[in-house]
N, C-alpha and C positions, 0 to 999 in steps of 0.2 A: 430535464432539470427545470427548476422553478424559474430562475433568472440567471443572467450571466454572473452576477456577483456571487450568488450561492454556488454555482458551478465552479467558479474559480477557487472559492474557499475550500470546497470539497477536494478538488485536485491538489491544492496546496497541502491539505492535511494528509492526503495519501502520500505525497512526496515526504512529508516530515516523518510519518510512520515508517515508510520504506527506508529512509536514511537511518532512523533509529534502529531498525532491525538489522541493518548492515553493521552498525557499530556494535550491537550485541554479538553478532557472529564473529566480528573481528577481535573485540576486546575481552570477550568472555567465552572462550572456545568450548568450554564444557556445557554451557547453557543450552545450545541447540540439541545436543545429545540427551540432555536431561529432560527436554521438552520437545520431543519429536513431532507432536501434533501442531505446534505453532508454525505457521507458514512463513518463516522468516525470509527464505529465499524468494518466495512468490512476492512478498511485500516489497523486497528490494527491486525485483523485476518490474513490478507495477510502478514503483517510484521512477525508475528509468524511463518508462513509457510516458507517464504523465509529466515528468520533468523535462524530458528531452524530445518527446514525440510531437510536441506542439499540437498540430491539428490532427494528428493520427490517434489520439487517445480515443478509445471506443467507450463512449459514455454508457452504452448498455452494459458493458462489463463492469464499469464502475457502479452502476445502479444495482446489479446483481450482487456484487461484492458487499455493498452497503447492507442489503436486505438479507443476504444468505450467510455471509462469512463473518461479518463484524459482530453480530449478536453472539455467536459461539465463542468469540475470544473474550 
């Protein structure tokens, strides 16, 4: 990552995306079935890792997710 502030901002944004994905699954139960290609569960799991994993977050996985997965969404 470029610097600590950028890294923290990226991890925070993943936490927000993951929390929002969980809210979608919880409050709009038909949405995941209608959009099976959206990785809502993965987003929430990643949120838990970056939000509660503290020093355990694998920044290489974060980097790959940014470059490989986010553009498809």
